[in-house]
C-alpha positions in Angstrom: 17.5 24.8 -4.4 17.1 26.9 -7.6 20.3 26.4 -9.6 21.8 29.3 -11.6 25.5 28.3 -11.7 25.6 26.1 -14.8 29.0 27.6 -16.0 30.5 26.1 -12.8 29.0 22.7 -13.4 25.7 21.2 -14.6 23.4 18.6 -13.1 23.5 15.2 -14.7 20.8 14.9 -17.3 18.4 12.0 -16.6 19.2 10.4 -20.0 22.9 10.6 -19.2 22.5 9.2 -15.7 20.7 6.3 -17.2 23.4 5.3 -19.6 26.1 6.0 -17.0 24.5 3.7 -14.5 24.1 0.9 -17.1 27.6 1.3 -18.3 29.1 1.1 -14.8 27.3 -2.2 -14.3 27.8 -3.8 -17.8 30.9 -2.3 -19.4 33.5 -3.0 -16.7 36.3 -4.5 -18.9 39.7 -2.9 -19.5 39.6 -1.7 -23.1 43.2 -2.7 -23.6 42.4 -6.4 -22.7 42.0 -9.0 -25.4 39.2 -11.0 -23.8 35.5 -10.5 -24.6 34.9 -8.1 -21.7 37.8 -6.0 -22.7 36.8 -5.9 -26.4 33.2 -4.9 -25.4 34.7 -2.0 -23.5 36.9 -1.1 -26.5 34.0 -1.1 -28.9 31.9 1.1 -26.5 34.9 3.5 -26.1 35.4 3.8 -29.8 31.6 4.3 -30.5 31.6 7.1 -27.9 34.6 8.6 -29.7 32.8 8.5 -33.0 29.7 10.1 -31.5 31.6 13.0 -30.0 33.6 13.5 -33.2 30.4 13.5 -35.3 28.9 16.3 -33.2 32.1 18.4 -33.8 32.3 17.4 -37.5 35.8 15.9 -37.1 37.5 12.5 -37.4 37.3 10.1 -34.5 41.1 9.7 -34.7 41.4 13.4 -33.7 39.6 12.9 -30.4 41.7 12.2 -27.2 39.8 11.4 -24.0 41.0 13.2 -20.9 39.9 13.7 -17.3 38.3 17.1 -18.2 38.9 20.6 -19.4 41.9 21.4 -17.2 43.9 18.4 -18.4 42.9 19.0 -22.0 44.2 22.6 -21.8 47.4 21.5 -20.1 47.9 18.7 -22.7 47.3 21.1 -25.6 49.6 23.8 -24.4 52.4 21.9 -22.7 52.2 19.0 -25.1 52.6 21.2 -28.2 55.2 23.7 -27.1 57.4 21.2 -25.4 57.5 19.3 -28.7 58.9 22.3 -30.7 62.3 23.8 -30.8 62.8 26.4 -28.1 63.1 29.2 -27.1 59.9 30.2 -28.9 56.9 32.5 -28.5 53.2 32.1 -27.7 50.2 34.4 -27.5 47.1 34.1 -25.3 44.5 36.4 -23.7 44.6 38.0 -20.3 41.0 36.8 -19.7 41.8 33.0 -20.1 40.8 30.4 -17.6 43.5 29.5 -15.0 44.0 26.1 -16.6 45.4 28.0 -19.7 47.2 30.8 -17.9 49.1 28.6 -15.4 50.6 26.2 -18.1 51.8 29.3 -19.9 53.4 30.7 -16.8 55.1 27.3 -16.3 56.4 27.5 -19.9 57.8 31.0 -19.2 59.9 29.3 -16.5 61.1 27.0 -19.2 62.2 29.7 -21.5 59.1 30.3 -23.6 58.1 34.0 -24.2 54.4 34.6 -23.8 52.4 37.7 -24.8 49.1 38.1 -22.8 47.0 40.1 -25.2 44.3 42.4 -23.7 41.7 41.2 -26.1 41.1 39.2 -29.3 41.6 42.3 -31.5 45.1 42.6 -30.2 46.1 39.0 -31.1 47.1 39.9 -34.7 49.6 42.6 -33.7 51.0 40.3 -31.0 52.0 37.7 -33.5 55.8 37.3 -34.3 57.8 35.3 -36.8 58.7 32.9 -33.9 55.1 32.6 -32.5 54.4 28.8 -32.3 51.1 28.8 -30.5 48.1 31.0 -30.1 45.5 30.0 -27.4 42.2 32.0 -27.3 39.2 30.9 -25.2 36.0 30.4 -27.3 33.5 31.5 -24.6 34.6 33.2 -21.4 33.6 31.3 -18.3 32.8 34.4 -16.3 31.1 36.8 -18.7 30.1 34.4 -21.5 31.8 36.7 -24.0 32.5 34.9 -27.3 35.8 35.3 -29.1 36.2 35.4 -32.9 38.1 32.1 -33.1 37.4 31.7 -36.8 39.1 35.0 -37.6 42.1 34.1 -35.4 42.3 30.7 -37.1 42.6 32.5 -40.4 45.4 34.6 -39.2 47.3 31.5 -38.0 46.5 29.7 -41.3 47.9 32.6 -43.3 51.2 32.5 -41.4 51.4 28.7 -41.7 50.8 29.0 -45.5 53.8 31.4 -45.6 56.0 28.8 -44.0 55.7 29.6 -40.3 55.4 26.7 -37.7 52.3 27.9 -35.8 49.2 26.3 -34.3 46.0 27.5 -32.7 44.3 26.1 -29.6 40.9 27.2 -28.1 39.5 26.4 -24.8 35.9 25.4 -25.8 34.8 24.1 -22.4 32.1 26.7 -22.0 31.1 26.9 -25.6 30.2 23.3 -26.6 26.7 22.5 -25.5 25.6 26.1 -25.5 26.2 27.2 -29.1 26.8 25.2 -32.3 30.5 24.1 -32.6 31.9 23.0 -36.0 35.6 22.4 -35.6 36.2 21.8 -39.3 34.7 25.2 -40.1 36.4 26.9 -37.1 39.9 26.0 -38.3 41.4 25.3 -34.9 44.2 22.8 -34.4 43.4 22.0 -30.8 40.1 22.3 -28.9 39.3 21.4 -25.3 36.0 20.0 -24.0 34.6 18.9 -20.6 31.5 16.7 -20.1 30.3 18.3 -16.8 29.6 21.6 -18.5 26.9 20.0 -20.8 24.9 17.9 -18.3 27.4 15.0 -18.4 29.6 13.5 -15.6 32.6 15.0 -14.0 36.0 13.5 -14.6 35.8 13.1 -18.3 36.6 15.4 -21.2 38.4 15.4 -24.5 40.9 17.2 -26.6 40.5 17.6 -30.3 43.9 17.3 -32.0 43.9 18.0 -35.7 45.7 15.5 -37.9 49.5 16.2 -38.2 49.5 18.5 -35.1 52.8 17.7 -33.3 51.5 16.9 -29.8 53.5 14.9 -27.3 52.2 13.4 -24.0 52.8 15.1 -20.7 52.1 12.0 -18.6 53.8 8.7 -18.8 52.9 5.1 -18.1 51.2 3.6 -21.1 50.4 3.8 -24.8 46.7 4.7 -24.5 44.9 7.2 -26.7 47.3 6.9 -29.5 50.2 7.5 -27.1 48.9 10.9 -26.2 47.3 10.2 -22.8 48.4 7.2 -20.7 46.1 5.4 -18.3 43.1 3.1 -18.5 40.3 4.9 -20.2 37.1 5.7 -18.2 34.8 3.9 -20.5 31.4 4.4 -18.6 32.2 8.1 -18.3 33.1 8.3 -22.0 29.7 6.6 -22.9 27.9 9.2 -20.8 29.9 12.0 -22.3 28.9 10.9 -25.8 25.2 10.8 -24.7 25.5 14.3 -23.3 27.1 15.5 -26.5 24.2 14.0 -28.5 21.6 15.8 -26.3 23.6 19.1 -26.6 23.2 19.0 -30.4 19.4 18.8 -30.3 18.8 21.5 -27.7 18.7 25.2 -28.4 19.8 28.2 -26.5 17.0 30.4 -27.8 14.6 29.9 -24.9 17.4 30.2 -22.4 18.6 33.5 -24.0 15.0 34.9 -23.8 14.9 34.1 -20.1 18.3 35.6 -19.5 17.4 38.8 -21.4 14.1 39.1 -19.5 16.0 38.7 -16.2 18.5 41.4 -17.1 15.7 43.8 -18.4 13.8 43.4 -15.1 16.8 44.2 -13.0 17.8 47.2 -15.1 14.3 48.6 -14.7 14.0 48.0 -10.9 17.6 48.7 -9.6 19.9 51.7 -10.0 23.7 51.5 -10.3 23.9 48.2 -12.0 25.7 47.2 -15.2 25.7 44.1 -17.4 29.3 43.2 -18.0 30.3 42.3 -21.6 26.8 43.1 -22.9 28.2 45.1 -25.8 29.5 42.1 -27.7 28.4 38.5 -28.5 27.8 36.3 -25.5 26.7 32.8 -24.6 22.9 32.7 -24.5 22.9 31.5 -20.9 25.3 33.8 -19.1 24.8 37.1 -17.3 27.6 38.8 -15.4 26.1 41.8 -13.5 27.8 44.6 -11.5 25.8 45.8 -8.4 27.6 48.9 -7.2 27.7 49.4 -3.5 27.2 45.7 -2.8 29.7 43.0 -1.9 29.4 40.1 -4.4 30.2 37.6 -1.6 27.5 39.1 0.6 25.0 38.9 -2.2 25.9 35.3 -3.0 25.3 34.4 0.6 22.0 36.4 0.8 20.7 34.6 -2.3 21.9 31.2 -1.0 19.8 31.9 2.1 16.9 32.2 -0.3 17.7 28.9 -2.0 19.2 30.6 -5.1 22.6 29.2 -6.2 24.8 31.8 -8.1 28.5 32.6 -8.0 31.0 35.4 -8.1 32.8 33.9 -11.0 35.0 30.9 -11.8 34.6 28.1 -9.3 38.3 27.2 -9.9 39.3 30.5 -8.3 36.9 30.3 -5.3 38.5 31.1 -2.0 40.8 33.8 -3.6 40.7 37.2 -2.0 41.7 38.8 -5.3 39.0 40.2 -7.6 38.3 38.5 -10.9 41.3 38.8 -13.3 38.8 38.6 -16.2 36.9 41.7 -15.0 40.0 43.6 -14.2 41.4 42.8 -17.7 38.1 44.2 -19.1 38.8 47.5 -17.4 36.6 47.3 -14.2 38.0 48.7 -11.0 38.8 46.4 -8.2 35.8 47.6 -6.3 33.5 47.0 -9.3 35.0 43.6 -9.9 34.3 42.6 -6.3 30.7 43.7 -6.8 29.9 41.5 -9.8 27.9 38.3 -9.8 27.6 35.6 -12.5 24.2 34.1 -13.2 24.4 31.1 -15.6 21.2 29.4 -16.7 20.5 25.9 -18.0 18.0 23.8 -19.9 16.0 22.8 -16.8 15.4 26.4 -15.5 11.9 27.7 -15.8 10.2 31.0 -16.3 8.8 30.8 -12.8 12.3 30.3 -11.4 13.6 33.3 -13.2 10.8 35.4 -11.8 11.6 34.1 -8.3 15.3 34.9 -8.9 14.6 38.4 -10.0 12.6 39.1 -6.8 15.3 37.6 -4.7 18.0 39.7 -6.3 16.1 43.0 -6.1 15.2 42.5 -2.5 18.7 41.3 -1.5 20.4 44.2 -3.2 18.1 46.7 -1.7 18.6 45.3 1.8 22.4 45.1 1.5 22.6 48.6 0.2 20.4 49.9 3.0 22.5 48.0 5.6 25.7 49.5 4.1 24.4 53.0 4.3 23.3 52.5 7.9 26.6 51.1 8.9 28.4 54.0 7.2 26.3 56.5 9.1 27.1 54.8 12.4 30.8 54.7 11.6 30.7 58.4 10.7 
């Protein structure tokens, strides 16, 4: 199988698999225990925390381990707004991941007003005197579009300097590991991460919580993670997460972007009625979301799978839904065009030969599906 769905999840890097296997065998103690095995686990956990914090240029005390990006987003949004006087107001984007949109919908049921801005440029005009939280995704999971989080952080900082109680969260799950991330420079208060998006294991992530950010836990049953996230920490996964974060800082997206751009150029030269979605702005170097007019995205995914090519129609968290992508609809695509769009997301182990094979498979599959659709339309007429 040739794998081009890295925004959904990534394979475990061999170096990460090695440390994970060793940790599962050797670091089995409960990090809250006082005996030697427990203290070894505690030391390993804190070393992992320091490693991840270092890659993000923040303090280890600002890193909270979670089960992944979804929990991190829920903890950031619910844990902050439920800890502030209400009713209040929040701003987010219509193109956010469901793990951001759904907590906000829950808060609306609890009396919080939420503005769903069309794009990042509309965030400034959406801010009010009672806005307590802004949440803007760093890199979109479907299109790879990068949002200007530094500019939004400055807007929030200016209001805070004027006396407003307001904080900024960013879902960085897709960004970290693909582009450089410096949270001190970015100026965010909360930032979500997930290990399985950067060749680490599933089931482990983290939330950056800037010092003095008023976050309360949303789960109960223990005093772990500085009373922000109860439950025995997954130490082996945290060790593997730290190793994956180390590897992410020494890899570059330049070669991946070159392959992505060559892939898009070849398709544009060989197929008609196609469009690169979100190509006008800054994107992740590994992501290509392409509209193939006249072709069902689901049919194309199946056709490519038959050729041993793994791609997707968009967010894996929304698979099975009959509705077209809310991200593409928010960008202005019609429902038909959104249903004809495919996401290709590349990774560090993809090769130039694989990209060539993918290009041929896409061209041939699109041509066959279009020919079949025309033939069926004639028969129906």
